[in-house]
Backbone as CSV, one residue per row, in Angstrom:
resi,resn,N_x,N_y,N_z,CA_x,CA_y,CA_z,C_x,C_y,C_z
1,MET,-122.453,-32.250,-170.754,-123.531,-31.672,-169.940,-124.829,-31.747,-170.736
2,PRO,-125.499,-32.887,-170.711,-126.692,-33.035,-171.544,-127.817,-32.091,-171.132
3,GLU,-128.445,-31.515,-172.156,-129.673,-30.762,-171.905,-130.786,-31.770,-171.672
4,VAL,-131.651,-31.475,-170.707,-132.777,-32.373,-170.456,-134.067,-31.553,-170.393
5,ILE,-135.140,-32.188,-170.778,-136.485,-31.615,-170.649,-137.316,-32.653,-169.903
6,PHE,-137.955,-32.235,-168.831,-138.819,-33.179,-168.111,-140.115,-32.458,-167.753
7,THR,-141.107,-33.237,-167.355,-142.437,-32.682,-167.121,-142.551,-32.130,-165.703
8,GLY,-142.962,-30.875,-165.618,-143.241,-30.259,-164.331,-144.734,-30.035,-164.183
9,PRO,-145.164,-29.512,-163.044,-146.596,-29.313,-162.804,-147.234,-28.280,-163.737
10,ALA,-146.412,-27.356,-164.281,-146.970,-26.317,-165.154,-146.503,-26.475,-166.594
11,GLY,-146.018,-27.660,-166.932,-145.523,-27.893,-168.287,-144.076,-28.336,-168.272
12,ARG,-143.431,-28.221,-169.416,-142.046,-28.678,-169.552,-141.090,-27.846,-168.706
13,LEU,-140.090,-28.504,-168.125,-139.007,-27.812,-167.428,-137.699,-28.161,-168.116
14,GLU,-136.864,-27.147,-168.267,-135.592,-27.300,-168.964,-134.465,-27.414,-167.938
15,GLY,-133.563,-28.355,-168.137,-132.456,-28.502,-167.201,-131.169,-28.934,-167.868
16,ARG,-130.146,-29.066,-167.042,-128.863,-29.643,-167.448,-128.567,-30.753,-166.441
17,TYR,-128.131,-31.882,-166.956,-127.961,-33.048,-166.093,-126.592,-33.682,-166.323
18,HIS,-125.892,-33.929,-165.238,-124.597,-34.610,-165.302,-124.747,-35.990,-164.655
19,PRO,-124.698,-37.064,-165.433,-124.827,-38.400,-164.833,-123.497,-38.837,-164.224
20,ALA,-123.572,-39.445,-163.068,-122.360,-39.982,-162.443,-121.994,-41.308,-163.111
21,LYS,-120.713,-41.680,-162.986,-120.275,-42.951,-163.572,-120.774,-44.143,-162.752
22,GLN,-120.861,-43.957,-161.433,-121.273,-45.047,-160.545,-122.788,-45.189,-160.494
23,LYS,-123.255,-46.426,-160.477,-124.689,-46.700,-160.463,-125.420,-46.121,-159.234
24,ASN,-124.810,-46.308,-158.063,-125.503,-45.914,-156.826,-125.040,-44.560,-156.306
25,ALA,-124.523,-43.723,-157.226,-124.022,-42.402,-156.826,-125.136,-41.555,-156.219
26,PRO,-124.788,-40.677,-155.279,-125.808,-39.772,-154.735,-126.243,-38.737,-155.773
27,ILE,-127.406,-38.165,-155.534,-127.975,-37.133,-156.411,-127.784,-35.766,-155.747
28,ALA,-127.503,-34.755,-156.548,-127.534,-33.372,-156.049,-128.377,-32.532,-156.997
29,MET,-129.129,-31.611,-156.424,-129.940,-30.700,-157.225,-129.621,-29.273,-156.799
30,ILE,-129.405,-28.393,-157.791,-129.023,-27.007,-157.515,-130.157,-26.083,-157.956
31,LEU,-130.581,-25.189,-157.063,-131.740,-24.313,-157.319,-131.298,-22.860,-157.482
32,HIS,-131.796,-22.230,-158.526,-131.312,-20.892,-158.896,-132.034,-19.760,-158.146
33,PRO,-131.445,-18.546,-158.193,-132.057,-17.403,-157.489,-133.337,-16.909,-158.168
34,HIS,-133.862,-15.817,-157.645,-135.208,-15.343,-157.965,-135.434,-15.151,-159.467
35,PRO,-136.469,-15.805,-160.006,-136.738,-15.722,-161.446,-137.009,-14.303,-161.945
36,GLN,-137.507,-13.426,-161.091,-137.826,-12.059,-161.544,-136.652,-11.095,-161.395
37,PHE,-135.533,-11.621,-160.891,-134.318,-10.802,-160.760,-133.148,-11.503,-161.449
38,HIS,-133.410,-11.920,-162.685,-132.382,-12.521,-163.551,-131.865,-13.864,-163.045
39,GLY,-132.615,-14.545,-162.202,-132.187,-15.861,-161.730,-132.449,-16.933,-162.773
40,THR,-131.390,-17.677,-163.146,-131.538,-18.813,-164.066,-130.575,-19.911,-163.625
41,MET,-130.716,-21.076,-164.248,-129.826,-22.195,-163.923,-128.392,-21.940,-164.394
42,ASN,-128.190,-20.913,-165.230,-126.844,-20.589,-165.708,-126.155,-19.525,-164.860
43,HIS,-126.788,-19.136,-163.764,-126.157,-18.203,-162.833,-124.813,-18.787,-162.394
44,GLN,-123.814,-17.915,-162.270,-122.454,-18.379,-162.002,-122.342,-19.239,-160.741
45,ILE,-123.032,-18.852,-159.668,-122.947,-19.619,-158.417,-123.604,-20.989,-158.586
46,VAL,-124.748,-21.025,-159.284,-125.436,-22.298,-159.551,-124.533,-23.209,-160.384
47,TYR,-123.930,-22.628,-161.409,-123.039,-23.356,-162.318,-121.845,-23.935,-161.564
48,GLN,-121.238,-23.115,-160.718,-120.058,-23.572,-159.959,-120.430,-24.676,-158.969
49,CYS,-121.577,-24.555,-158.323,-122.029,-25.595,-157.387,-122.299,-26.908,-158.129
50,TYR,-122.896,-26.783,-159.303,-123.191,-27.951,-160.146,-121.912,-28.752,-160.380
51,TYR,-120.850,-28.047,-160.753,-119.593,-28.749,-161.034,-118.883,-29.215,-159.772
52,ALA,-119.067,-28.512,-158.672,-118.469,-28.960,-157.399,-119.013,-30.343,-157.029
53,PHE,-120.326,-30.526,-157.189,-120.936,-31.831,-156.904,-120.528,-32.869,-157.956
54,ALA,-120.519,-32.464,-159.229,-120.163,-33.403,-160.309,-118.756,-33.952,-160.107
55,HIS,-117.827,-33.085,-159.730,-116.431,-33.509,-159.531,-116.276,-34.440,-158.339
56,ARG,-117.286,-34.517,-157.502,-117.246,-35.398,-156.323,-118.112,-36.642,-156.502
57,GLY,-118.422,-36.942,-157.755,-119.070,-38.213,-158.047,-120.581,-38.233,-157.931
58,PHE,-121.213,-37.060,-157.853,-122.676,-36.996,-157.787,-123.278,-37.005,-159.190
59,SER,-124.502,-37.499,-159.295,-125.348,-37.190,-160.456,-126.018,-35.862,-160.132
60,VAL,-125.848,-34.860,-161.000,-126.266,-33.497,-160.643,-127.271,-32.943,-161.658
61,LEU,-128.281,-32.264,-161.114,-129.295,-31.609,-161.947,-129.416,-30.151,-161.550
62,ARG,-129.410,-29.273,-162.549,-129.840,-27.881,-162.341,-130.916,-27.629,-163.392
63,PHE,-131.855,-26.790,-163.080,-132.963,-26.581,-164.024,-133.506,-25.168,-163.846
64,ASN,-134.269,-24.741,-164.830,-134.942,-23.441,-164.761,-136.333,-23.612,-164.180
65,PHE,-136.643,-22.810,-163.165,-138.005,-22.788,-162.638,-138.973,-22.356,-163.744
66,ARG,-140.248,-22.608,-163.521,-141.306,-22.239,-164.472,-141.163,-20.788,-164.944
67,GLY,-141.352,-20.584,-166.243,-141.313,-19.236,-166.806,-139.918,-18.691,-167.053
68,VAL,-138.888,-19.492,-166.777,-137.501,-19.048,-166.985,-136.906,-19.843,-168.147
69,GLY,-136.225,-19.145,-169.062,-135.636,-19.828,-170.217,-136.705,-20.551,-171.016
70,ARG,-136.481,-21.830,-171.243,-137.441,-22.622,-172.022,-138.419,-23.394,-171.132
71,SER,-138.387,-23.136,-169.834,-139.345,-23.795,-168.935,-140.709,-23.122,-169.053
72,GLN,-141.748,-23.926,-169.161,-143.095,-23.396,-169.355,-143.706,-22.917,-168.038
73,GLY,-144.772,-22.145,-168.147,-145.458,-21.634,-166.968,-145.034,-20.209,-166.670
74,SER,-145.459,-19.702,-165.519,-145.097,-18.341,-165.122,-144.812,-18.306,-163.621
75,PHE,-144.109,-17.276,-163.200,-143.674,-17.148,-161.807,-144.845,-17.311,-160.841
76,ASP,-144.611,-18.067,-159.750,-145.717,-18.397,-158.842,-145.374,-18.106,-157.374
77,HIS,-144.468,-17.159,-157.156,-144.181,-16.654,-155.799,-143.722,-17.731,-154.823
78,GLY,-143.162,-18.806,-155.341,-142.579,-19.832,-154.470,-143.384,-21.113,-154.403
79,THR,-144.698,-21.020,-154.465,-145.535,-22.226,-154.342,-145.300,-23.164,-155.525
80,GLY,-145.426,-22.620,-156.722,-145.213,-23.425,-157.924,-143.768,-23.845,-158.075
81,GLU,-142.849,-22.963,-157.655,-141.425,-23.276,-157.780,-141.041,-24.448,-156.878
82,LEU,-141.684,-24.543,-155.711,-141.449,-25.695,-154.838,-141.951,-26.971,-155.515
83,SER,-143.093,-26.888,-156.163,-143.616,-28.040,-156.920,-142.672,-28.414,-158.062
84,ASP,-142.097,-27.397,-158.721,-141.108,-27.660,-159.780,-139.914,-28.427,-159.218
85,ALA,-139.425,-27.982,-158.057,-138.255,-28.619,-157.448,-138.568,-30.075,-157.080
86,ALA,-139.770,-30.315,-156.565,-140.172,-31.683,-156.220,-140.238,-32.554,-157.480
87,ALA,-140.775,-31.992,-158.562,-140.853,-32.734,-159.830,-139.460,-33.017,-160.378
88,ALA,-138.559,-32.059,-160.222,-137.177,-32.232,-160.690,-136.479,-33.345,-159.915
89,LEU,-136.696,-33.367,-158.605,-136.086,-34.418,-157.793,-136.690,-35.785,-158.158
90,ASP,-137.997,-35.809,-158.392,-138.644,-37.054,-158.848,-137.975,-37.560,-160.126
91,TRP,-137.763,-36.652,-161.061,-137.155,-37.024,-162.345,-135.752,-37.585,-162.116
92,ALA,-134.956,-36.900,-161.294,-133.577,-37.350,-161.028,-133.576,-38.726,-160.353
93,GLN,-134.544,-38.956,-159.478,-134.608,-40.247,-158.790,-135.072,-41.363,-159.734
94,THR,-135.909,-41.021,-160.704,-136.344,-42.007,-161.705,-135.154,-42.450,-162.556
95,ILE,-134.292,-41.489,-162.881,-133.098,-41.773,-163.690,-132.065,-42.543,-162.860
96,ASN,-132.074,-42.318,-161.538,-131.092,-42.927,-160.625,-131.787,-43.722,-159.518
97,PRO,-132.448,-44.816,-159.884,-133.231,-45.534,-158.867,-132.384,-46.119,-157.741
98,GLU,-131.078,-46.302,-157.998,-130.216,-46.900,-156.974,-129.461,-45.857,-156.158
99,ALA,-129.754,-44.590,-156.379,-129.024,-43.528,-155.662,-129.141,-43.730,-154.153
100,ARG,-128.001,-43.612,-153.469,-128.009,-43.915,-152.032,-128.322,-42.681,-151.188
101,ALA,-128.275,-41.513,-151.779,-128.506,-40.298,-150.994,-128.843,-39.147,-151.923
102,CYS,-129.262,-38.044,-151.310,-129.643,-36.872,-152.090,-129.251,-35.601,-151.341
103,TRP,-128.744,-34.623,-152.077,-128.408,-33.304,-151.530,-129.146,-32.228,-152.314
104,VAL,-129.430,-31.128,-151.632,-130.037,-29.973,-152.305,-129.209,-28.733,-151.972
105,ALA,-128.890,-27.959,-153.004,-128.194,-26.678,-152.801,-129.009,-25.587,-153.470
106,GLY,-129.028,-24.405,-152.873,-129.765,-23.300,-153.473,-129.150,-21.969,-153.085
107,PHE,-129.330,-20.984,-153.961,-128.814,-19.641,-153.729,-129.989,-18.667,-153.618
108,SER,-130.035,-17.923,-152.505,-131.031,-16.882,-152.269,-132.460,-17.461,-152.339
109,PHE,-133.279,-17.025,-153.287,-134.622,-17.598,-153.460,-134.547,-19.127,-153.561
110,GLY,-133.542,-19.617,-154.279,-133.354,-21.067,-154.427,-133.056,-21.751,-153.101
111,ALA,-132.386,-21.026,-152.179,-132.116,-21.593,-150.849,-133.417,-21.758,-150.073
112,TRP,-134.308,-20.783,-150.211,-135.616,-20.852,-149.539,-136.423,-22.043,-150.064
113,ILE,-136.436,-22.218,-151.391,-137.148,-23.356,-151.986,-136.496,-24.668,-151.537
114,GLY,-135.170,-24.698,-151.549,-134.448,-25.915,-151.175,-134.726,-26.345,-149.744
115,MET,-134.799,-25.373,-148.830,-135.069,-25.696,-147.429,-136.500,-26.226,-147.251
116,GLN,-137.420,-25.725,-148.070,-138.791,-26.254,-148.009,-138.848,-27.693,-148.537
117,LEU,-138.091,-27.932,-149.604,-138.052,-29.284,-150.173,-137.496,-30.283,-149.155
118,LEU,-136.500,-29.823,-148.427,-135.883,-30.623,-147.364,-136.926,-31.172,-146.386
119,MET,-137.915,-30.341,-146.061,-138.937,-30.730,-145.092,-139.872,-31.813,-145.641
120,ARG,-139.973,-31.863,-146.967,-140.933,-32.784,-147.595,-140.298,-34.098,-148.023
121,ARG,-138.984,-34.104,-148.115,-138.299,-35.258,-148.692,-137.260,-35.806,-147.719
122,PRO,-137.615,-36.825,-146.954,-136.708,-37.350,-145.937,-135.416,-37.929,-146.496
123,GLU,-135.400,-38.233,-147.803,-134.177,-38.793,-148.387,-133.075,-37.749,-148.568
124,VAL,-133.403,-36.457,-148.439,-132.378,-35.410,-148.559,-131.554,-35.399,-147.271
125,GLU,-130.275,-35.768,-147.407,-129.460,-35.927,-146.195,-128.499,-34.760,-145.959
126,GLY,-128.403,-33.858,-146.927,-127.526,-32.713,-146.738,-127.985,-31.548,-147.581
127,PHE,-127.676,-30.331,-147.123,-128.065,-29.143,-147.899,-126.962,-28.093,-147.843
128,ILE,-126.956,-27.266,-148.875,-126.098,-26.078,-148.898,-127.012,-24.906,-149.208
129,SER,-127.093,-23.990,-148.261,-128.000,-22.858,-148.359,-127.152,-21.584,-148.459
130,ILE,-127.129,-20.980,-149.643,-126.269,-19.817,-149.901,-127.115,-18.553,-149.825
131,ALA,-126.756,-17.666,-148.903,-127.481,-16.403,-148.699,-128.988,-16.614,-148.573
132,PRO,-129.433,-17.491,-147.645,-130.878,-17.702,-147.507,-131.583,-16.419,-147.079
133,PRO,-132.632,-15.999,-147.794,-133.272,-14.695,-147.544,-134.183,-14.715,-146.314
134,ALA,-133.551,-14.822,-145.147,-134.298,-15.008,-143.891,-135.145,-13.794,-143.525
135,ASN,-134.838,-12.624,-144.073,-135.625,-11.412,-143.796,-136.785,-11.233,-144.777
136,LEU,-136.736,-11.918,-145.911,-137.737,-11.721,-146.969,-138.802,-12.805,-146.991
137,TYR,-138.443,-13.992,-146.498,-139.371,-15.125,-146.525,-139.427,-15.774,-145.148
138,ASP,-140.510,-16.452,-144.904,-140.716,-17.128,-143.630,-140.011,-18.487,-143.653
139,PHE,-139.099,-18.690,-142.725,-138.394,-19.969,-142.615,-138.878,-20.776,-141.405
140,SER,-139.999,-20.392,-140.823,-140.465,-21.059,-139.599,-140.903,-22.501,-139.853
141,PHE,-141.032,-22.877,-141.139,-141.395,-24.264,-141.463,-140.302,-25.240,-141.033
142,LEU,-139.091,-24.748,-140.784,-137.981,-25.619,-140.380,-138.117,-25.983,-138.905
143,ALA,-139.144,-26.730,-138.606,-139.423,-27.045,-137.209,-139.870,-28.506,-137.090
144,PRO,-138.975,-29.429,-136.861,-137.524,-29.225,-136.830,-136.906,-29.356,-138.220
145,CYS,-135.689,-28.856,-138.364,-134.929,-29.033,-139.612,-134.452,-30.486,-139.653
146,PRO,-134.748,-31.223,-140.719,-134.497,-32.664,-140.700,-133.071,-33.112,-141.042
147,SER,-132.246,-32.211,-141.584,-130.922,-32.626,-142.054,-129.853,-31.629,-141.648
148,SER,-128.623,-32.119,-141.593,-127.481,-31.234,-141.364,-127.104,-30.542,-142.666
149,GLY,-126.521,-29.355,-142.540,-126.133,-28.652,-143.756,-125.304,-27.418,-143.479
150,LEU,-124.942,-26.746,-144.571,-124.126,-25.532,-144.533,-124.989,-24.325,-144.880
151,ILE,-124.902,-23.294,-144.058,-125.508,-22.000,-144.381,-124.354,-21.016,-144.531
152,VAL,-124.206,-20.454,-145.722,-123.084,-19.550,-145.992,-123.634,-18.231,-146.531
153,HIS,-123.119,-17.126,-146.016,-123.622,-15.816,-146.451,-122.511,-14.783,-146.368
154,GLY,-122.773,-13.624,-146.963,-121.767,-12.571,-147.039,-121.814,-11.632,-145.837
155,GLU,-120.654,-11.210,-145.413,-120.546,-10.286,-144.274,-121.196,-8.942,-144.585
156,LYS,-121.143,-8.522,-145.849,-121.653,-7.200,-146.245,-122.943,-7.308,-147.056
157,ASP,-123.715,-8.326,-146.803,-124.959,-8.539,-147.549,-125.969,-7.454,-147.173
158,ALA,-126.340,-6.620,-148.156,-127.313,-5.550,-147.902,-128.739,-5.995,-148.219
159,VAL,-128.880,-7.098,-148.970,-130.210,-7.608,-149.316,-130.771,-8.423,-148.152
160,VAL,-129.918,-9.273,-147.600,-130.289,-10.100,-146.440,-129.283,-9.804,-145.323
161,PRO,-129.618,-8.915,-144.388,-128.658,-8.554,-143.343,-128.197,-9.785,-142.562
162,PRO,-126.884,-9.881,-142.285,-126.347,-11.045,-141.569,-127.077,-11.356,-140.264
163,LYS,-127.598,-10.317,-139.600,-128.276,-10.571,-138.309,-129.510,-11.467,-138.503
164,ASP,-130.174,-11.334,-139.652,-131.354,-12.162,-139.916,-130.964,-13.619,-140.162
165,VAL,-129.837,-13.810,-140.846,-129.353,-15.179,-141.059,-128.890,-15.768,-139.730
166,ASN,-128.215,-14.941,-138.913,-127.761,-15.408,-137.591,-128.938,-15.892,-136.745
167,THR,-130.037,-15.143,-136.786,-131.235,-15.532,-136.019,-131.744,-16.894,-136.476
168,LEU,-131.777,-17.103,-137.800,-132.217,-18.394,-138.353,-131.285,-19.510,-137.901
169,VAL,-129.971,-19.264,-138.003,-128.984,-20.291,-137.643,-129.089,-20.639,-136.161
170,GLU,-129.208,-19.616,-135.316,-129.296,-19.870,-133.866,-130.515,-20.719,-133.537
171,LYS,-131.603,-20.463,-134.234,-132.820,-21.245,-134.017,-132.590,-22.711,-134.416
172,LEU,-131.943,-22.901,-135.546,-131.707,-24.266,-136.031,-130.705,-25.009,-135.155
173,LYS,-129.741,-24.263,-134.611,-128.676,-24.905,-133.828,-129.172,-25.479,-132.507
174,THR,-130.361,-25.074,-132.073,-130.891,-25.610,-130.810,-131.440,-27.024,-130.997
175,GLN,-131.560,-27.448,-132.246,-132.159,-28.761,-132.503,-131.138,-29.877,-132.342
176,LYS,-131.576,-30.960,-131.761,-130.681,-32.102,-131.537,-130.649,-32.999,-132.773
177,GLY,-129.522,-33.659,-132.944,-129.427,-34.658,-134.011,-128.987,-34.128,-135.359
178,ILE,-128.889,-32.813,-135.505,-128.371,-32.235,-136.755,-127.263,-31.241,-136.417
179,VAL,-126.413,-30.981,-137.390,-125.336,-30.002,-137.213,-125.461,-28.957,-138.320
180,ILE,-125.623,-27.706,-137.921,-125.684,-26.605,-138.886,-124.338,-25.893,-138.863
181,ASP,-123.686,-25.890,-140.008,-122.383,-25.232,-140.135,-122.633,-23.857,-140.762
182,GLN,-122.308,-22.794,-140.052,-122.497,-21.441,-140.587,-121.140,-20.851,-140.957
183,GLN,-121.044,-20.308,-142.148,-119.807,-19.660,-142.596,-120.154,-18.291,-143.166
184,VAL,-119.365,-17.303,-142.779,-119.551,-15.936,-143.276,-118.349,-15.599,-144.161
185,ILE,-118.627,-15.143,-145.383,-117.548,-14.778,-146.308,-117.202,-13.306,-146.095
186,PRO,-115.987,-13.011,-145.599,-115.614,-11.615,-145.302,-115.719,-10.720,-146.538
187,GLY,-116.328,-9.561,-146.347,-116.399,-8.550,-147.403,-117.370,-8.858,-148.528
188,ALA,-118.091,-9.985,-148.449,-118.953,-10.389,-149.567,-120.332,-9.750,-149.462
189,ASN,-120.874,-9.338,-150.636,-122.248,-8.854,-150.676,-123.188,-10.025,-150.980
190,HIS,-124.447,-9.743,-151.227,-125.436,-10.810,-151.440,-125.105,-11.656,-152.665
191,PHE,-124.448,-11.035,-153.642,-124.183,-11.714,-154.908,-122.765,-12.285,-154.979
192,PHE,-122.008,-12.090,-153.894,-120.629,-12.587,-153.803,-119.767,-12.051,-154.953
193,ASP,-120.042,-10.788,-155.343,-119.233,-10.145,-156.377,-117.780,-10.112,-155.924
194,ALA,-116.886,-10.595,-156.776,-115.438,-10.662,-156.495,-115.115,-11.575,-155.307
195,LYS,-116.101,-12.332,-154.850,-115.883,-13.245,-153.706,-116.344,-14.668,-154.040
196,LEU,-116.447,-14.962,-155.326,-116.918,-16.291,-155.729,-115.924,-17.379,-155.305
197,GLU,-114.632,-17.040,-155.401,-113.604,-18.037,-155.055,-113.675,-18.456,-153.582
198,PRO,-113.664,-17.493,-152.638,-113.792,-17.930,-151.237,-115.126,-18.618,-150.936
199,LEU,-116.200,-18.220,-151.640,-117.486,-18.899,-151.458,-117.358,-20.365,-151.857
200,MET,-116.802,-20.619,-153.039,-116.712,-21.993,-153.525,-115.712,-22.813,-152.704
201,GLU,-114.675,-22.170,-152.208,-113.727,-22.883,-151.330,-114.433,-23.345,-150.059
202,THR,-115.298,-22.497,-149.535,-116.060,-22.836,-148.327,-117.013,-24.003,-148.599
203,ILE,-117.690,-23.938,-149.735,-118.662,-24.983,-150.092,-117.964,-26.318,-150.337
204,THR,-116.864,-26.293,-151.100,-116.187,-27.557,-151.415,-115.528,-28.155,-150.171
205,ALA,-115.015,-27.304,-149.286,-114.426,-27.820,-148.036,-115.494,-28.506,-147.193
206,TYR,-116.683,-27.912,-147.139,-117.777,-28.512,-146.376,-118.195,-29.850,-147.001
207,LEU,-118.339,-29.856,-148.311,-118.721,-31.092,-149.001,-117.697,-32.197,-148.754
208,ASP,-116.424,-31.849,-148.880,-115.364,-32.844,-148.685,-115.383,-33.390,-147.263
209,MET,-115.639,-32.518,-146.300,-115.719,-32.950,-144.904,-116.869,-33.939,-144.714
210,ARG,-118.041,-33.600,-145.255,-119.213,-34.476,-145.096,-119.005,-35.813,-145.816
211,LEU,-118.437,-35.758,-147.011,-118.255,-36.989,-147.800,-117.207,-37.892,-147.174
212,ALA,-116.202,-37.304,-146.555,-115.166,-38.097,-145.879,-115.781,-38.878,-144.721
213,ASN,-116.759,-38.269,-144.060,-117.420,-38.943,-142.919,-118.343,-40.064,-143.380
214,VAL,-118.860,-39.933,-144.595,-119.766,-40.971,-145.130,-118.967,-42.241,-145.424
215,ARG,-117.808,-42.035,-146.039,-117.004,-43.194,-146.444,-116.352,-43.828,-145.225
């Protein structure tokens, strides 16, 4: 798991990068939760997603947003973090010029950033949005949502009430040409405490389903 440093809009960004063995392997990027609430690229859910993609033949990048760990800069309420994510994807694509596809996964704040990146980058063909904070941030930019993906959240989420995620999903499901798969993890809170296993089973099952259709 090589440590990498690449240039972001506010200075150096620190990441971990797993290169795929195949030249034209797809790229995946994993985005961490809120920097001001202990969110880092080493968060357990981010780490597990990183390896889920790596085990399926992706070149995978996770990194620290500005002001986190050894990444330079300071928290920018989402605007700068979106620029960081775009710079990270640029870096991954430079390393993998033959990559045939790209996926973005994010948890909580990272899901919000990931969905915004989706709108700007047509090459992103799939997303995994874990506990997207639909009550805390505006998701109306998803008009229309350009890619199919998975939205997964906890039944007992007190930070982001399930009804708010349901409203977002229902809005997205009216769009033609994409498929939004919604999964609710029974008994799980926002952080999936003691529910990491069913969360990852849901994510890997979705990934396997999508990848089987590609081949």
